[in-house]
C-alpha positions as CSV (number, residue, x, y, z in Angstrom):
1,L,-27.1,-62.8,58.0
2,F,-26.2,-64.3,61.4
3,V,-28.7,-67.0,62.7
4,E,-29.0,-68.6,66.1
5,T,-31.5,-70.9,67.9
6,V,-32.9,-70.1,71.4
7,D,-35.2,-71.9,73.9
8,V,-38.4,-70.5,75.3
9,N,-36.4,-68.8,78.0
10,G,-34.2,-67.1,75.5
11,R,-31.1,-69.1,76.0
12,T,-28.9,-69.7,73.0
13,L,-29.0,-73.3,72.0
14,E,-26.8,-73.0,68.8
15,G,-25.1,-70.4,66.9
16,P,-24.9,-67.7,65.8
17,V,-23.8,-69.0,62.4
18,P,-23.5,-67.0,59.2
19,L,-26.0,-67.4,56.5
20,E,-25.1,-66.0,53.0
21,V,-27.9,-65.0,50.6
22,I,-26.6,-64.8,47.0
23,V,-28.6,-62.5,44.6
24,I,-28.5,-64.1,41.2
25,D,-28.3,-61.6,38.3
26,Q,-31.3,-61.3,36.1
27,N,-31.0,-59.9,32.5
28,D,-32.9,-56.8,33.1
29,N,-30.6,-54.1,31.5
30,R,-30.4,-53.5,27.8
31,P,-27.1,-52.5,26.2
32,I,-26.7,-48.8,25.6
33,F,-24.3,-46.7,23.5
34,R,-23.2,-43.9,25.7
35,E,-20.4,-42.2,23.7
36,G,-22.3,-40.9,20.6
37,P,-22.5,-39.3,18.1
38,Y,-20.4,-41.9,16.3
39,I,-18.7,-40.5,13.2
40,G,-16.0,-42.3,11.2
41,H,-13.9,-41.4,8.2
42,V,-12.4,-43.6,5.5
43,M,-10.4,-42.5,2.5
44,E,-11.8,-43.4,-0.9
45,G,-10.0,-46.3,-2.6
46,S,-9.0,-47.8,0.7
47,P,-8.2,-51.6,0.5
48,T,-10.8,-54.1,1.7
49,G,-10.6,-54.7,5.4
50,T,-9.7,-51.1,6.3
51,T,-10.8,-50.3,9.9
52,V,-13.1,-47.3,9.9
53,M,-14.1,-47.0,13.6
54,R,-15.0,-48.9,16.8
55,M,-18.5,-49.1,18.3
56,T,-18.7,-49.9,22.1
57,A,-21.9,-50.5,24.1
58,F,-22.4,-50.7,27.9
59,D,-24.5,-53.3,29.8
60,A,-25.2,-52.8,33.5
61,D,-25.7,-56.5,34.1
62,D,-23.2,-58.8,35.7
63,P,-20.1,-58.8,33.4
64,A,-19.3,-62.3,34.6
65,T,-22.5,-63.6,33.1
66,D,-23.9,-63.8,29.6
67,N,-26.3,-61.1,30.7
68,A,-23.6,-58.6,29.8
69,L,-21.8,-60.6,27.0
70,L,-22.5,-58.4,23.9
71,R,-22.4,-59.2,20.3
72,Y,-22.6,-56.5,17.5
73,N,-24.2,-56.6,14.1
74,I,-25.3,-54.1,11.3
75,R,-29.0,-53.9,11.1
76,Q,-29.3,-51.4,8.3
77,Q,-27.2,-49.5,5.8
78,T,-28.3,-46.2,4.1
79,P,-27.9,-45.8,1.2
80,D,-27.6,-49.4,0.0
81,K,-25.6,-48.7,-3.2
82,P,-23.4,-49.6,-4.8
83,S,-23.6,-52.6,-2.4
84,P,-25.9,-53.3,0.5
85,N,-23.0,-54.6,2.4
86,M,-20.3,-51.9,2.1
87,F,-19.2,-52.5,5.7
88,Y,-18.8,-55.3,8.3
89,I,-18.7,-55.1,12.1
90,D,-16.7,-57.5,14.2
91,P,-19.4,-59.1,16.4
92,E,-17.2,-59.2,19.5
93,K,-14.9,-56.1,19.2
94,G,-17.3,-53.7,17.5
95,D,-14.8,-52.7,14.8
96,I,-16.4,-51.5,11.6
97,V,-14.3,-52.4,8.5
98,T,-14.7,-52.0,4.7
99,V,-15.7,-55.1,2.8
100,V,-16.0,-53.8,-0.8
101,S,-13.2,-53.5,-3.3
102,P,-11.3,-50.2,-3.5
103,A,-12.9,-49.6,-6.9
104,L,-16.3,-49.5,-5.4
105,L,-15.2,-47.1,-2.6
106,D,-14.9,-44.3,-5.2
107,R,-16.2,-41.0,-3.8
108,E,-16.7,-39.5,-7.3
109,T,-19.0,-42.4,-8.4
110,L,-21.0,-42.7,-5.2
111,E,-24.4,-41.2,-5.0
112,N,-23.7,-40.0,-1.6
113,P,-20.3,-40.0,0.2
114,K,-22.0,-40.4,3.6
115,Y,-23.3,-43.7,4.9
116,E,-25.4,-44.3,8.0
117,L,-25.4,-47.7,9.7
118,I,-27.8,-48.9,12.4
119,I,-25.6,-50.8,14.8
120,E,-27.2,-53.3,17.2
121,A,-25.7,-54.6,20.4
122,Q,-27.3,-57.7,21.9
123,D,-26.5,-59.3,25.2
124,M,-26.7,-63.0,26.1
125,A,-23.9,-63.5,23.5
126,G,-26.3,-62.7,20.7
127,L,-29.0,-65.3,21.5
128,D,-32.5,-64.5,20.6
129,V,-33.5,-64.2,24.2
130,G,-31.0,-61.3,24.7
131,L,-31.9,-57.7,25.1
132,T,-30.8,-55.2,22.4
133,G,-29.7,-51.6,22.0
134,T,-29.0,-49.6,18.8
135,A,-27.0,-46.6,17.7
136,T,-26.3,-44.8,14.4
137,A,-22.8,-44.8,13.0
138,T,-22.1,-42.1,10.3
139,I,-19.3,-42.9,7.9
140,M,-17.8,-40.3,5.6
141,I,-16.0,-41.3,2.5
142,D,-13.1,-38.8,2.3
143,D,-11.7,-37.5,-0.9
144,K,-8.2,-37.9,-2.1
145,N,-6.6,-36.2,-5.1
146,D,-7.2,-38.9,-7.7
147,H,-8.5,-36.5,-10.4
148,S,-6.3,-33.9,-12.1
149,P,-8.0,-30.6,-13.1
150,K,-8.7,-30.2,-16.8
151,F,-9.4,-27.1,-18.8
152,T,-12.8,-27.0,-20.4
153,K,-11.3,-25.7,-23.6
154,K,-7.9,-26.2,-25.2
155,E,-7.7,-22.6,-26.4
156,F,-9.0,-19.3,-24.9
157,Q,-9.4,-15.9,-26.6
158,A,-9.0,-12.5,-25.1
159,T,-8.8,-8.8,-26.3
160,V,-7.3,-5.8,-24.4
161,E,-6.7,-2.2,-25.3
162,E,-3.1,-1.1,-25.2
163,G,-2.3,0.8,-22.0
164,A,-5.1,-0.9,-20.1
165,V,-4.7,-3.2,-17.1
166,G,-7.0,-5.6,-15.3
167,V,-8.7,-9.0,-15.8
168,I,-9.1,-9.9,-19.5
169,V,-10.4,-13.5,-19.4
170,N,-11.5,-16.2,-16.9
171,L,-10.1,-19.7,-17.6
172,T,-12.5,-22.5,-16.6
173,V,-11.5,-26.0,-15.4
174,E,-13.2,-29.1,-14.3
175,D,-12.2,-31.2,-11.3
176,K,-14.2,-34.2,-9.9
177,D,-12.6,-34.0,-6.5
178,D,-14.3,-32.5,-3.4
179,P,-14.7,-28.7,-3.8
180,T,-14.0,-28.1,-0.2
181,T,-10.5,-29.6,-0.3
182,G,-7.1,-28.8,-1.8
183,A,-7.6,-31.7,-4.1
184,W,-10.1,-29.5,-6.0
185,R,-8.7,-26.0,-5.6
186,A,-6.7,-25.0,-8.7
187,A,-3.3,-23.2,-8.9
188,Y,-2.5,-21.6,-12.3
189,T,1.0,-20.9,-13.7
190,I,2.0,-19.1,-16.9
191,I,4.8,-21.3,-18.3
192,N,5.4,-19.6,-21.6
193,G,4.8,-16.3,-23.4
194,N,5.3,-13.9,-20.5
195,P,9.0,-12.7,-20.6
196,G,8.1,-9.1,-19.7
197,Q,6.0,-10.2,-16.8
198,S,3.1,-8.3,-18.3
199,F,0.5,-10.9,-17.2
200,E,-0.5,-12.5,-13.9
201,I,-3.0,-15.2,-13.1
202,H,-4.9,-15.8,-9.9
203,T,-7.5,-18.3,-8.8
204,N,-11.0,-17.3,-8.0
205,P,-11.7,-19.1,-4.7
206,Q,-15.4,-19.4,-5.3
207,T,-15.4,-20.7,-8.9
208,N,-11.9,-22.1,-9.2
209,E,-11.5,-20.2,-12.4
210,G,-8.1,-18.7,-13.4
211,M,-8.4,-14.9,-13.7
212,L,-5.8,-13.8,-16.3
213,S,-4.8,-10.1,-15.8
214,V,-2.7,-7.5,-17.5
215,V,-0.5,-5.9,-14.9
216,K,1.9,-4.0,-17.2
217,P,0.3,-2.0,-20.0
218,L,0.8,-3.5,-23.4
219,D,2.0,-1.6,-26.5
220,Y,0.2,-2.3,-29.8
221,E,3.2,-0.9,-31.7
222,I,5.5,-3.4,-30.2
223,S,3.3,-6.4,-30.4
224,A,-0.4,-6.7,-31.4
225,F,-0.6,-10.4,-30.4
226,H,0.5,-12.4,-27.4
227,T,0.2,-16.2,-26.9
228,L,0.4,-17.7,-23.4
229,L,0.7,-21.3,-22.3
230,I,-0.9,-21.9,-18.9
231,K,-0.9,-25.0,-16.8
232,V,-3.2,-25.8,-13.9
233,E,-2.5,-28.0,-10.8
234,N,-4.1,-28.7,-7.5
235,E,-3.0,-27.3,-4.2
236,D,-2.6,-30.9,-2.9
237,P,-0.4,-33.4,-4.7
238,L,-2.0,-36.1,-6.9
239,V,-2.0,-39.7,-5.7
240,P,0.9,-41.7,-7.1
241,D,-1.0,-43.5,-9.8
242,V,-2.6,-40.2,-11.3
243,S,-0.7,-37.6,-13.2
244,Y,-1.3,-34.3,-15.0
245,G,-2.1,-34.8,-18.7
246,P,-2.4,-32.6,-21.8
247,S,-5.8,-31.3,-20.6
248,S,-4.1,-29.6,-17.7
249,T,-2.6,-27.1,-20.1
250,A,-4.3,-24.5,-22.3
251,T,-3.3,-21.7,-24.7
252,V,-4.6,-18.2,-24.5
253,H,-4.5,-16.0,-27.6
254,I,-4.5,-12.2,-26.7
255,T,-5.2,-9.5,-29.2
256,V,-4.1,-6.0,-28.4
257,L,-6.3,-3.2,-29.7
258,D,-4.7,0.0,-30.9
259,V,-5.7,3.2,-29.2
260,N,-4.7,6.8,-29.8
261,E,-1.9,7.3,-27.3
262,S,-0.7,10.7,-26.0
263,P,2.5,12.2,-27.4
264,V,5.6,11.8,-25.2
265,F,8.1,14.6,-24.6
266,Y,11.7,13.5,-24.5
267,P,13.5,14.2,-22.3
268,D,11.0,15.0,-19.6
269,P,11.7,17.2,-17.7
270,M,13.5,19.3,-20.3
271,M,16.3,21.4,-18.7
272,V,18.0,24.5,-20.0
273,T,20.3,27.1,-18.3
274,K,20.2,30.8,-19.3
275,Q,21.3,34.1,-17.9
276,E,18.5,36.2,-16.5
277,N,17.8,39.4,-18.5
278,I,18.5,37.9,-21.9
279,S,16.9,39.8,-24.6
280,V,13.2,39.3,-25.5
281,G,12.8,36.9,-28.3
282,S,15.8,34.8,-27.4
283,V,15.4,31.1,-28.3
284,L,15.7,28.8,-25.2
285,L,15.4,25.4,-26.9
286,T,13.3,23.3,-29.3
287,V,11.1,20.7,-27.5
288,N,10.7,17.3,-29.0
289,A,7.6,15.1,-28.6
290,T,7.0,11.9,-30.4
291,D,3.8,10.0,-31.0
292,P,3.8,6.3,-29.8
293,D,1.3,5.5,-32.5
294,S,4.1,4.9,-35.0
295,L,1.7,2.9,-37.3
296,Q,-0.6,5.9,-37.7
297,R,0.3,9.0,-39.7
298,Q,-0.4,11.8,-37.2
299,T,1.0,15.4,-36.8
300,I,1.8,17.1,-33.5
301,R,1.1,20.7,-32.5
302,Y,2.5,22.4,-29.4
303,S,1.1,24.9,-27.0
304,V,1.9,26.5,-23.7
305,Y,0.0,24.9,-20.8
306,K,1.4,26.7,-17.7
307,D,3.7,29.7,-17.9
308,P,3.1,31.5,-14.5
309,A,5.0,34.7,-15.3
310,G,4.0,34.8,-19.0
311,W,7.6,34.8,-20.2
312,L,7.5,32.1,-22.9
313,N,6.1,31.4,-26.4
314,I,6.3,28.1,-28.3
315,N,6.0,27.6,-32.1
316,P,3.1,25.3,-32.6
317,I,4.7,23.5,-35.5
318,N,8.4,23.0,-34.7
319,G,8.3,23.4,-30.9
320,T,10.8,26.2,-30.7
321,V,10.5,28.0,-27.3
322,D,11.5,31.7,-27.1
323,T,11.0,34.5,-24.6
324,T,8.3,37.1,-24.8
325,A,9.5,39.1,-21.7
326,V,12.7,39.6,-19.7
327,L,13.5,36.6,-17.5
328,D,14.1,37.7,-13.9
329,R,15.7,35.3,-11.4
330,E,14.4,37.4,-8.5
331,S,10.8,37.0,-9.7
332,P,8.4,35.4,-7.1
333,F,7.6,32.8,-9.8
334,V,11.2,31.5,-9.7
335,H,12.1,29.1,-6.9
336,N,15.8,28.3,-6.1
337,S,16.8,30.0,-9.4
338,V,14.5,27.6,-11.4
339,Y,11.5,28.6,-13.4
340,T,9.0,25.9,-14.3
341,A,6.8,25.8,-17.3
342,L,4.5,23.2,-18.8
343,F,3.8,22.5,-22.5
344,L,1.3,20.4,-24.4
345,A,1.8,18.2,-27.4
346,I,-1.5,17.4,-29.2
347,D,-1.7,14.8,-31.9
348,S,-4.2,14.8,-34.8
349,G,-6.0,11.6,-33.8
350,N,-9.7,11.3,-33.5
351,P,-10.2,12.1,-30.7
352,P,-6.9,13.9,-30.3
353,A,-4.6,12.8,-27.5
354,T,-2.5,15.3,-25.4
355,G,0.8,14.8,-23.7
356,T,2.4,17.1,-21.1
357,G,6.1,18.1,-20.8
358,T,7.9,20.0,-18.2
359,L,10.6,22.7,-18.9
360,L,13.0,23.7,-16.1
361,I,14.9,26.9,-16.8
362,T,17.8,27.5,-14.5
363,L,18.5,31.2,-14.4
364,E,22.0,32.4,-13.8
365,D,22.3,35.6,-11.8
366,V,23.4,38.9,-13.2
367,N,23.9,42.0,-11.2
368,D,20.6,43.7,-11.9
369,N,19.5,44.6,-8.4
370,A,20.9,47.4,-6.4
371,P,21.3,46.9,-2.7
372,F,19.1,48.7,-0.2
373,I,19.6,49.6,3.4
374,Y,17.5,49.1,6.6
375,P,16.3,50.8,8.7
376,T,15.5,54.1,7.1
377,V,14.5,56.0,10.2
378,A,16.5,56.6,13.4
379,E,16.1,58.6,16.6
380,V,18.7,60.1,18.9
381,C,18.6,62.5,21.9
382,D,19.9,66.0,21.5
383,D,22.0,65.7,24.6
384,A,23.0,62.0,24.2
385,K,26.4,61.1,25.5
386,N,26.6,58.2,23.1
387,L,26.6,59.8,19.7
388,S,26.0,56.5,17.9
389,V,22.8,56.9,15.8
390,V,22.0,53.6,14.2
391,I,23.5,50.4,12.7
392,L,22.5,50.1,9.1
393,G,22.2,46.8,7.3
394,A,22.2,46.2,3.6
395,T,20.8,43.4,1.5
396,D,20.7,42.5,-2.2
397,K,18.3,40.2,-4.1
398,D,21.2,39.0,-6.3
399,L,23.5,36.1,-5.5
400,H,27.2,36.1,-4.8
401,P,29.5,37.6,-6.1
402,N,26.9,40.3,-6.9
403,T,26.0,41.1,-3.3
404,D,28.3,41.8,-0.3
405,P,30.7,43.1,0.7
406,F,28.8,46.4,0.5
407,K,30.4,49.8,0.5
408,F,28.6,52.4,2.7
409,E,29.0,56.2,2.1
410,I,27.4,59.5,3.0
411,H,26.4,61.1,-0.3
412,K,26.3,64.8,-0.7
413,Q,26.0,65.9,2.8
414,T,23.4,68.6,3.5
415,V,25.0,69.5,6.9
416,P,28.4,70.9,7.6
417,D,31.3,68.5,7.4
418,K,32.5,66.8,10.6
419,V,28.9,66.3,11.8
420,W,28.1,62.8,10.5
421,K,30.3,59.8,10.3
422,I,29.7,56.3,8.8
423,S,32.0,53.4,9.8
424,K,32.1,49.8,8.4
425,I,31.3,47.1,10.9
426,N,31.4,44.1,8.6
427,N,30.6,43.1,5.0
428,T,26.9,43.9,5.4
429,H,26.6,46.5,8.2
430,A,27.8,50.0,9.0
431,L,27.5,52.4,12.0
432,V,26.1,55.9,11.5
433,S,27.2,58.3,14.3
434,L,27.3,62.0,15.2
435,L,30.5,63.8,15.8
436,Q,28.7,66.4,17.9
437,N,25.3,66.9,19.4
438,L,22.6,68.5,17.2
439,N,19.6,70.6,17.9
440,K,16.2,69.0,18.0
441,A,15.1,68.6,14.3
442,N,14.6,66.2,11.5
443,Y,17.6,65.5,9.4
444,H,17.7,63.6,6.0
445,L,21.0,61.9,5.5
446,P,21.6,60.4,2.0
447,I,23.2,57.0,2.4
448,M,24.9,55.5,-0.7
449,V,25.4,51.7,-0.7
450,T,27.3,49.9,-3.5
451,D,27.5,46.1,-4.1
452,S,30.4,44.0,-5.3
453,G,29.1,43.1,-8.7
454,K,30.9,43.8,-12.0
455,P,29.8,46.4,-12.9
456,P,28.6,47.4,-9.4
457,M,25.2,48.8,-8.7
458,T,24.6,51.7,-6.3
459,N,21.5,52.8,-4.4
460,I,21.0,56.1,-2.5
461,T,18.5,56.1,0.3
462,D,17.5,58.9,2.6
463,L,18.1,58.0,6.3
464,R,15.7,60.2,8.3
465,V,17.3,61.0,11.7
466,Q,15.0,62.5,14.3
467,V,16.9,64.5,17.0
468,C,14.6,64.6,20.0
469,S,14.5,66.3,23.3
470,C,14.9,63.6,26.1
471,K,14.3,65.1,29.5
472,N,12.8,63.6,32.6
473,S,12.3,60.3,30.8
474,K,10.1,62.1,28.2
475,V,11.0,62.1,24.5
476,D,9.9,65.0,22.4
477,C,10.5,64.8,18.7
478,N,9.8,67.9,16.6
479,A,8.4,65.9,13.5
480,A,4.7,65.5,13.6
481,G,3.6,61.9,13.5
482,A,7.1,60.7,14.1
483,P,7.6,57.5,16.1
484,H,8.4,58.2,19.8
485,F,10.9,56.0,21.7
486,S,12.2,56.5,25.1
487,A,15.7,57.9,25.5
488,A,16.8,54.6,26.9
489,A,15.4,52.7,23.9
490,A,17.1,55.2,21.5
491,L,20.4,54.6,23.2
492,L,20.0,50.8,23.3
493,L,19.1,50.5,19.6
494,P,22.6,50.5,18.3
495,L,23.8,48.2,21.0
496,F,21.0,45.7,20.3
497,S,21.9,45.8,16.6
498,L,25.5,45.2,17.3
499,A,24.7,42.3,19.5
500,R,22.9,40.6,16.6
501,L,26.0,40.7,14.4
């Protein structure tokens, strides 16, 4: 403030001079904890004096006075075991530290691994006249891997049928560490007795049990018993002063139960090569199926399972396969010259078991199919200037060398000589042409085509040639019901067929 003195007339007698009013702080604000919640962690077994966390309070009073000079103390500890004074707080800094021995700070022996501390902050340097504020500090005792997992039994028993796969036994372990951590989670390893990798073991994440499974079917006849040595470890490493002991290994005795297995054909598929058209009753082969149940005295009977064309028969006792019909390579049941049949081998077990074998018969071609021509109908105009009638093609169901080149001939002509002519175009086609115009009529021209097989096969087919009247773009053929083409189409037909060659 600025102060001055004046007379009755208002004239300044003195001043103005400054006047300072100093407001002295009064302790009217309590300490408050503004940064909660306060949660700290400390590892079990930590040495005495380990700092857990820091508590800091705020006081709005003058920091230059004792009104804001804070002191901290622990008002209450819950729970109060194994010691009511598990922790200490630095009165000036607010640091919470452990005060018990590492042995008492053992998570597995504590009733509750969580402690709650009521922390009090008091101003006036902790004098009784000071104001106070409180907050709760939660301290978690964290687990470390100081307990190795131990099997609940030294030996486990399991049974499994031969040929089966899946879980056969659950191995149980105990671990005192925290179930939510890698210090508790188990990892199992088969360390002996699994040379064929027939077994695998995985951890059940909910129960921590080891699920032992068969992943490759077992054979009773090879081994009726298996013994596995299994060890268990934690995902996290153990602390240095703890190690895995004898209880961290266990033995599993597995008994394989005998079952009636299906006979097995050998080889499978069975393959044989024969000429088509071999005589009925010809022996193709003798199949061989063996029973894996070598310790049982069983007999095997054979039967036909699938024989699409009905060509085969099998002796039920000795497995000899012979033919009941002529084999035909050109049959629709034959694919790429291979005929496929299936056979059954049935043992005398109770109940009987059945095995399936495949027979692949490769049929060698013989010249048993005569070639045939196409088309078998042609049309030409009676006044055509181009006397070409039709291009004939030939095909044969057999394979080379029993097919082309084909030989085309006119057989036993029923018209005067020098009327028809057939000319070779290539190995599979020939051109039929007229040497002169003919009157409108239907003509039947016998075409003989011969393949190149040894001996060759010949086929004679009537080529029906319709000579039609073609005037004013109208085609008139004398055969009732005969196909009608335009004169232009009739003339273009040979040219189109030639263009395709």
